N, C-alpha and C positions, 0 to 999 in steps of 0.2 A: 428408522432414519434419525440421525442426530440433528438437533436443532442448532448446533454450532455452525458458524460461518466457515471456518477453516479447520482442518484437522491438525493434529499435534505436530506433524512434520512441517507443514506449511507455516505454523506459528513459529517454529524454530528458525525457519528460513527468513521470516519477517522480523525476527527479534533484533536484527541489526538496525532497524529503523526505530525501535521503541526507545532506545537510549537518547538519540537526538530529540525525539518528541518530548521526552521527559525533561531534557535540558531547556527546551523552548518553553515548556509549561512553567518550569521553575522561574525563568526570567520574567514571564508575564506576571506571575504572582509576586515576584520580588519588586517589579516596577509598580505594581498596583499598591503594594503595602508601603514601600519607602517613598514613592512619588518624588524622584529627584528634581523634577521641574514642575512644581505644582501651580506656578503662576501663569504659564503659557499653554493654553489648550492645543494650539497648533503643534507645538513640540511634542506634547504627550501623544497626540494623534499619529504623528510621524513615527515616534518611538515605538508605539504599540503595533502599528502596521508593519514596521520592519521586523517584528518578531512573530506576529500572528499570521501574516500572509505566507511566509515560508513554512510555518507549522501546518497550515491548511493544505498547502501544496504537498508537503511530505506525507500527510495523512492520506490524501487522495492517491499519491503514488504508491503508498503501502497497500492500500485496498486493491488497486488495479493490478499490482504485481502479485498479490495473493491470488486473485482470480486467474491470472496467467499461469501461476504455478499449479493451481488446482486443475486447470484445463490441460496443461502439459502432462499431468499424471494420468489423465483419462486416456491420452493417446499412447500410453506405454504398452497397451495390449497389441498394437500393431508392430510389425517388424521394424528394426532400426532403419531409418532412411525412408520409411513409407508413412503416410498419414492414413487416417481412417477413410478419407475420400479415395486414395489410391487403392486401398483394399476393396472398396465398393466397386471401383472400375474393373479391377481384376476379377471379382466375383461375377459381374455382369458379362464380362468378355468370355468367361469360361462357360456360361450358360448357352451361348450362341452356337 
């Protein structure tokens, strides 16, 4: 069993979120290095929170969507339009 969280196909699906995450990380580093408002800590706090909070939200969204993609690939063994639970009900109805 692989110790990777997501397989290659899922990582390709999630790659659309990696570019915005990289852009947000770039701006955090840029704001830390250049410090355009060094005198006012409140402005720096607001500035960083406006970049970091959406970055954390996007990171969480990426992780949970990756789990959803992986879970949907597990259901591909069932016929289209049916879930694994429907297949289980059909199997138990056939045994009676």
